[in-house]
N, C-alpha and C positions, 0 to 999 in steps of 0.2 A: 529563536526559538531554535532548538537542537533537531539533529535529523531525527534522532530516537523519537522525541517528542511528535515531529512532524509525521513519521510514518505511522503511530500509534493513533494520531488521528484519522489520518487515511486510511489505515484499517477498520475504525471502527466507521467509519463512513461505507467502506465496503461491504463490511458485515451484515447480512439481511438481519441479523440479531441485534444487531447495534452495540454490541461487547467490543471491548479495547483488547486489542492484541496484547499476550505478555511479551517480557523480555527488557532485559535492560542496554544491549548491543544493537545496533542495526540489522546484524545477523540473526541474533536473537528475536527479533520481532519480524524480519522477515520469516525465518522459519515457524513461527507461530501463524503468521498468517498464510503461509504454504501447507501446513499440515493440519491445522484443527478449523480452519474456519467455515462457515456457511457462506462463500461468496459465489453466487453464480450467476451467469449469464440468462439471457431472456429463453436460450433452448435449454440451461442445464447446465450449461460448460462450466467448469470451476478455475480459477485461477490455479497455475502450475511454474509461473516464472514471474518475477518483476524485474527488470533493467531499470534502474534511474539513472538520469543525466544530471552530473553534478557541474555546476560553472562556479567557480573560485570558492568552492567548499560548501556551497548554499545548492540543494536539491530544486531544479527547476522544472523538470518532466520527466516523464519515462513512460515506458510501455509495459503492459500486463499482457502475457500468453495464456491464453485459457486452453481447456483439453481438447477443445474441437481444433486446435490451432490457430484460432484467429486470435488478434490482438486488440487491444484496447489502449488508446491512449491516455496516460495519466496527466492531468493539469495541475499546475501548482499554483494556488496564489496567495499571498499572505495576509492576513488579518490582523488589525492595530491591538494592541494592549497582551497580544500572547508570548510576550519572548520570554 
């Protein structure tokens, strides 16, 4: 699975509306998530930044920063058959 595809799947899970972010590049998908997504935390905070951890070219985790300056750890799992 490509990083772009993985980010789109992550964005779709994060979006309370269940829609997938747009973009054909990593930067494009992240910009879509940051600019127009209805992603809110329990207190109404929204994502302002995403930092990904990459090991040997594979996204292994990361951190999302919310508008209230709290952070949420991003956990990456792999699913079979989605490459």
